[in-house]
Structure formats: C-alpha cells, structure tokens
C-alpha positions in Angstrom: 30.4 -8.5 8.6 27.6 -9.4 11.0 28.3 -11.4 14.1 26.0 -13.7 16.1 26.2 -15.2 19.6 27.1 -18.9 19.3 24.6 -20.4 21.7 25.6 -19.8 25.3 29.3 -19.9 24.6 29.7 -16.2 24.9 31.5 -16.1 21.6 30.4 -14.0 18.7 31.1 -15.6 15.3 30.7 -14.2 11.8 27.5 -15.3 10.1 29.5 -16.5 7.2 32.3 -18.8 8.2 35.0 -20.6 6.2 34.7 -24.4 5.8 38.3 -25.2 4.8 37.8 -28.7 3.4 38.1 -27.6 -0.3 41.6 -26.2 0.4 42.9 -29.6 1.3 45.8 -30.5 -1.1 45.8 -27.2 -2.8 49.0 -25.1 -3.3 49.9 -23.0 -0.3 49.6 -19.8 -2.4 46.0 -20.6 -2.9 45.4 -21.5 0.7 47.1 -18.2 1.8 45.2 -16.0 -0.6 41.8 -17.6 0.3 42.4 -17.4 4.1 43.6 -13.8 3.9 40.6 -12.8 1.8 38.3 -14.4 4.4 40.1 -12.5 7.2 40.0 -9.2 5.3 36.2 -9.7 4.9 35.6 -10.2 8.6 35.3 -14.0 8.7 36.4 -15.1 12.1 35.4 -18.8 12.3 37.3 -21.5 10.5 36.2 -25.2 10.3 39.2 -27.6 10.4 37.8 -31.2 10.5 40.4 -32.3 7.9 42.9 -34.6 9.4 45.8 -34.0 7.0 48.8 -32.4 8.7 49.6 -30.3 5.7 46.3 -28.5 5.3 46.2 -27.7 9.0 49.7 -26.3 8.9 49.0 -24.3 5.8 45.9 -22.7 7.3 47.8 -22.0 10.5 50.6 -20.4 8.6 48.2 -18.3 6.5 46.6 -17.1 9.7 49.9 -16.1 11.2 49.6 -13.6 14.0 45.9 -13.2 13.3 45.3 -16.7 14.8 44.3 -14.9 18.0 41.5 -13.0 16.1 39.6 -16.1 14.9 37.9 -19.2 16.2 39.0 -22.6 15.1 36.7 -25.7 15.1 39.0 -28.7 15.5 37.9 -32.3 15.6 38.7 -35.5 17.5 38.2 -38.9 15.7 39.1 -37.5 12.3 42.2 -39.2 11.0 44.2 -39.9 7.8 45.9 -43.2 8.5 48.0 -44.2 5.5 47.3 -40.8 4.0 43.6 -41.8 3.6 40.9 -39.7 5.2 39.2 -41.8 7.8 37.1 -41.8 11.0 38.5 -43.6 14.1 37.0 -44.3 17.5 40.2 -45.8 18.8 41.1 -43.6 21.7 44.9 -43.5 21.3 44.7 -42.9 17.5 42.0 -40.2 18.0 44.0 -38.5 20.7 47.2 -38.4 18.6 45.5 -36.6 15.7 43.7 -34.2 18.0 46.7 -33.3 20.0 48.6 -32.6 16.7 45.7 -30.2 15.7 46.1 -28.5 19.1 49.8 -28.1 18.6 49.5 -26.7 15.1 47.0 -24.0 16.2 49.0 -22.8 19.1 48.0 -25.3 21.8 44.4 -24.1 21.9 41.2 -24.8 20.0 38.2 -22.6 20.5 35.8 -25.3 19.7 36.8 -28.9 20.3 34.4 -31.0 18.2 33.7 -34.7 18.4 33.6 -35.9 14.8 30.7 -37.5 12.9 28.2 -38.7 15.6 25.7 -40.1 13.1 24.5 -43.4 14.6 23.8 -45.0 18.0 27.0 -46.9 17.4 28.9 -43.6 17.1 27.2 -42.3 20.2 28.0 -45.3 22.3 31.6 -45.5 21.1 32.5 -41.9 22.1 31.3 -42.5 25.6 32.6 -46.1 26.0 36.1 -45.4 24.7 36.8 -42.3 26.8 36.6 -39.7 24.0 33.9 -37.6 25.8 35.7 -37.8 29.1 39.0 -36.8 27.4 37.4 -33.8 25.8 35.9 -32.7 29.2 39.4 -32.9 30.8 40.9 -30.9 27.9 38.3 -28.2 28.6 39.1 -28.2 32.3 42.7 -27.8 31.5 41.9 -24.8 29.2 43.2 -26.5 26.0 39.8 -26.1 24.4 37.2 -23.4 25.0 34.0 -25.3 24.3 32.9 -28.9 23.5 30.9 -29.6 20.4 30.1 -32.3 17.9 29.2 -32.8 14.2 26.4 -34.8 12.9 24.1 -35.4 9.9 21.4 -37.4 11.8 18.7 -35.4 13.6 17.7 -38.2 16.0 21.3 -39.0 17.1 22.1 -35.3 17.3 19.0 -34.8 19.6 20.2 -37.6 21.8 23.7 -36.1 22.0 22.4 -32.6 22.9 20.1 -34.0 25.6 23.2 -35.3 27.5 23.9 -31.6 28.3 27.5 -31.9 27.3 27.8 -30.2 23.9 27.8 -26.4 23.8 27.6 -26.3 20.0 26.8 -28.5 17.0 28.0 -28.5 13.4 25.1 -29.9 11.4 24.3 -30.3 7.7 21.6 -27.8 6.9 20.2 -26.8 3.5 16.7 -26.7 1.9 17.1 -30.1 0.1 18.2 -31.9 3.3 15.5 -30.3 5.4 12.5 -30.9 3.1 9.9 -33.6 3.4 6.6 -34.1 1.5 4.2 -31.2 2.3 1.4 -33.4 3.6 3.5 -35.0 6.3 4.0 -32.0 8.6 1.8 -29.3 10.0 3.3 -26.4 12.0 1.4 -27.2 15.1 2.5 -25.4 18.3 5.8 -23.8 17.7 5.8 -21.4 20.6 6.4 -17.6 20.6 10.1 -17.9 20.0 9.5 -19.5 16.6 6.6 -17.5 15.3 8.7 -15.9 12.6 10.4 -19.1 11.4 9.0 -20.6 8.2 8.8 -24.4 8.8 6.7 -25.2 5.8 7.5 -28.7 4.5 10.4 -29.2 6.9 11.2 -32.6 8.2 9.7 -32.6 11.8 12.8 -34.3 13.3 15.1 -31.7 11.9 12.7 -28.8 12.9 12.5 -30.1 16.4 16.3 -30.4 16.6 16.8 -26.8 15.7 14.2 -25.7 18.3 15.8 -27.9 21.0 19.2 -26.2 20.3 17.5 -22.8 20.7 15.9 -23.8 24.0 19.1 -25.3 25.4 21.5 -22.6 24.2 23.4 -24.9 21.9 24.7 -22.9 19.0 24.7 -24.4 15.5 27.4 -23.9 12.8 26.2 -25.1 9.4 28.1 -27.5 7.1 26.9 -28.1 3.5 24.8 -25.0 3.2 25.1 -25.2 -0.6 24.5 -29.0 -0.7 28.1 -29.5 -1.8 27.2 -27.4 -4.9 24.3 -29.5 -5.9 21.7 -26.8 -5.2 23.6 -24.3 -7.4 23.8 -26.7 -10.3 21.3 -26.7 -13.2 22.0 -30.3 -13.8 21.7 -31.5 -10.2 19.3 -29.3 -8.3 16.1 -31.1 -7.2 14.2 -27.9 -7.8 12.9 -26.6 -11.1 15.8 -24.1 -11.1 19.1 -23.7 -9.2 19.2 -21.8 -5.9 21.8 -19.0 -5.5 24.5 -19.1 -2.9 22.8 -16.1 -1.3 19.5 -18.0 -1.0 21.2 -21.1 0.4 23.1 -19.0 3.0 19.9 -17.2 4.0 18.0 -20.4 4.4 20.7 -21.8 6.8 20.9 -18.6 8.8 17.1 -18.5 9.2 17.0 -21.7 11.2 16.8 -21.4 15.0 20.1 -21.5 16.9 22.2 -21.1 13.8 25.1 -18.7 14.2 27.2 -19.3 11.2 27.0 -20.8 7.7 30.4 -22.4 6.9 30.8 -22.1 3.2 33.4 -24.3 1.6 35.3 -21.7 -0.4 38.5 -22.7 -2.2 39.4 -19.4 -3.9 39.3 -15.7 -2.9 36.7 -15.2 -5.5 34.4 -17.7 -3.8 34.9 -15.9 -0.5 33.9 -12.6 -2.1 30.8 -14.2 -3.7 29.7 -15.5 -0.3 30.1 -12.3 1.6 27.9 -10.5 -1.1 25.2 -12.0 1.1 25.8 -9.1 3.5 24.7 -6.5 1.0 22.0 -8.6 -0.8 18.4 -7.3 -1.0 15.5 -9.1 0.6 14.4 -10.2 -2.8 17.8 -11.8 -3.5 17.7 -13.7 -0.2 14.1 -14.9 -0.6 14.0 -18.7 -0.9 10.2 -19.2 -0.5 9.8 -20.0 -4.2 11.6 -23.3 -3.5 9.2 -24.2 -0.7 6.3 -23.7 -3.1 8.1 -25.4 -5.9 8.9 -28.6 -4.0 5.7 -30.7 -4.6 5.8 -30.5 -8.4 9.5 -30.5 -9.1 11.1 -33.0 -6.8 9.9 -36.0 -8.8 12.8 -38.4 -9.3 15.0 -36.6 -6.8 15.8 -37.8 -3.3 15.2 -35.3 -0.5 16.5 -37.6 2.2 13.1 -37.7 4.0 13.3 -41.4 5.0 9.8 -42.2 3.9 11.4 -45.2 2.0 12.2 -46.9 5.3 12.3 -49.5 6.7 14.7 -51.3 4.4 14.6 -55.1 5.0 18.4 -55.3 4.7 18.9 -52.1 6.8 20.4 -49.8 4.1 20.4 -46.2 5.2 18.9 -45.2 1.8 18.9 -41.5 2.5 22.6 -41.5 3.4 23.5 -43.5 0.4 21.5 -41.2 -1.9 23.1 -38.1 -0.3 26.6 -39.4 -0.8 25.8 -40.5 -4.4 24.3 -37.1 -5.3 27.5 -35.4 -4.2 29.7 -37.9 -6.0 27.9 -37.5 -9.2 28.6 -33.8 -9.3 32.1 -34.7 -10.3 32.8 -38.4 -10.3 36.4 -37.9 -11.3 37.1 -35.9 -8.1 34.9 -37.1 -5.3 35.8 -35.5 -2.0 37.7 -37.9 0.2 35.3 -37.2 3.1 32.4 -38.5 1.1 34.2 -41.7 0.2 35.0 -42.2 3.9 31.5 -41.4 5.0 30.1 -44.0 2.7 32.6 -46.6 3.8 31.5 -46.0 7.4 27.9 -47.1 6.6 27.2 -50.5 8.1 25.4 -51.6 4.9 26.2 -50.3 1.5 24.2 -50.0 -1.7 25.4 -53.4 -2.9 23.3 -55.1 -0.2 20.1 -54.0 -2.0 17.9 -57.1 -2.9 15.7 -55.1 -5.3 12.5 -55.9 -3.3 11.0 -52.5 -4.3 9.4 -51.8 -0.9 11.3 -48.5 -0.7 10.2 -47.4 -4.1 6.5 -48.1 -3.3 6.7 -45.7 -0.3 8.8 -42.9 -1.9 6.6 -39.9 -2.5 8.9 -38.5 -5.2 9.3 -41.6 -7.5 13.1 -41.9 -6.8 14.7 -44.9 -8.7 16.1 -46.2 -5.4 17.1 -49.6 -6.7 19.0 -48.1 -9.6 20.6 -45.6 -7.2 21.8 -48.4 -4.9 23.5 -50.1 -7.8 25.1 -46.9 -8.9 26.4 -46.2 -5.4 27.9 -49.7 -5.3 29.6 -49.1 -8.6 31.1 -45.7 -7.6 32.0 -46.4 -4.0 32.5 -50.2 -3.7 
C-alpha cells in the first residue's frame, strides 16, 4: 500500500480507502470478510457516514483490536430516524447519533465530519444551530482528532474551507462530475505547484476548489470515485466506452490535495480489484482518452456542468440528474442515501414547467424535461 499525508493533519492515509456504505444491511459474515481483506491489504481509512447502528457496530466488531491501526471518518447530522436514512440539522438529534458513533468506535473518531454541506442553507444551519461549535469543543476534549466536512457543491465547499475550520473535506470526484464543455475553460495561470496537473475540460469551480485545498493544507478524501458504478457500466457511461476502476481511482488521486480514494467495496473481491491499482502500469492508469473523447460522446448525457442554469423554478438540475443517473443503475435497489439526498432538495423534478430554457443552453443535448419527469416518477 502507498500512504499520503492528509493535508496538514499529520496523518498518513492509504491512497485507497474503504467507503463502507455498500456494506450497510449486509450479513455480518460479509462485513467481516470485506473489512479484514481491506486491513490485510493495507487500507487504513474507513468512511462511516452511515447512521445505522448495526452497520457501525458490525464494522467496529470486524476491526476488533485493529481499530487502533485505522482512521475512522464519522459524521454528525447523519441520522436514521424511524429506520430511514436521513439528514438532520437539529442539534440534539445530531448530537445523539454522533455520540453513539463515538461510543461504538471506542470513544474516539480520527476525523469528525460535518455531513452534507451542499447549500447555503446547510452552511448557515451548522453555524446557527451550534454544530460547528460542538465539533470544535469535541476536538478540544480530544474526542475527535480533526474536523472535516462532506460536500458535493464546489461553491459551498469553497465557502466552508475559507472559514479556516475544516482540516479535511470528503468530496465527490470523478471524471464525469468534473468535466465541462471544452470551450468554457482555459488553463490560465495555474502556478508552479500545479504544472503537472491536467485540468483540460475541468469545471473551473471544481479545479479552483482543489487548488484552494492544496494551498490551505486541507486534505481531500474522495467519495464516488467510480460514479456509483456508472463510469464502469457499458449501458450508463457518458463516454464512448466504460472506464476501468483503475482509471477512475487514478483520476481521483491525480487531483490536488487528494490523499485517498474511498472505494465503496462490498465484497473481498472488490477490495482486491481496487488494490490492483497499486501494481497497475501507467498504460492501465491512463485516463486521457476520456478527456479527448468528451466532446463527441457526451451528447445526451448530463455531465453536471450547470450550463442549463438558471432554472425559473430553481430546480438544481445537475443534482437531480446525478441522483437520477445513480438510481437508474438499479431502480429496484436505489441506495437509501440517494433517496434521502433527493428528498433534501428544496425543489424536485416535479416542479419542472417544461419551459425548455435549460435544454436550449445545454451543450450536450440532454433531454432535461424528460429527466425531470423521470426523477419525479422514481423519487416522488
């Protein structure tokens, strides 16, 4: 295994981490086998945003006395009220679930994360309701090692980082999420620290976020490096052919400030497939084909670039499309987190008035009106 410094935390984490979401509600024997395979392959960072008590206890049990050898990312504001995955900004509710996570993992979390800071409303809530202050006190008490947060929104994430409070960020990074039409962004002045980074066609807001993290010493752990499997699928990839998991991992690890790609493995075999990255050749890692491929083969596929905005009824079209794309991978078994994320949107697809202004601006000919109706059917 290879280990990288996580920002200025002083911690070295494995470049391939374990995102444990897909182990939720799996038999303990499967959880144990997967966790132990991860440990045996040198993985030392485990992402535990899932609020369910059983999955937390199963992972903690599987770690056993090796808990001291790993780093746990645990989150506040992630809840499962009435056995349903949910996001809460209520202080007492959030505190209850977070303290239970602390207890399960031995009274200490290496990285205490503030969950899902994706909008100005989220940003204001965590400061107004005492969440940020609470996490700072927990750090002072030694109950958490470092304060972080998770986000999918580069503008809100930038705002959060500029407060100077977070020491790390979990962010959704993959080539489909990062891309924007090739004529909208020139490299410009990147500075000497970034001369070896390929930013071709990358959304400037996201590129600037990664560079800001590098400058401020905020480490990044990556969620959705495989696009929830979309990028590996012949039927669902936005490219002319699927990427490999090795290419996806390499893309995430090539972004500034990234320390670890958290792969959502649910079996020992998937762990082993992911760590093959460590022995892959440069040719196997090379993703540049997909940068060159983008202009001709993204027609009809949303790349979440937000060129469709503004929407007159304020639908976050990119977010709706991203959740829809993941749901359509397996409509019979949509991840609970995706359902909850969609429900958190202030305006859903059903609000679409079919005005067509979005479609007239979309550089890839995405059937946005049709997609909004499909999202309403699936989620609402």
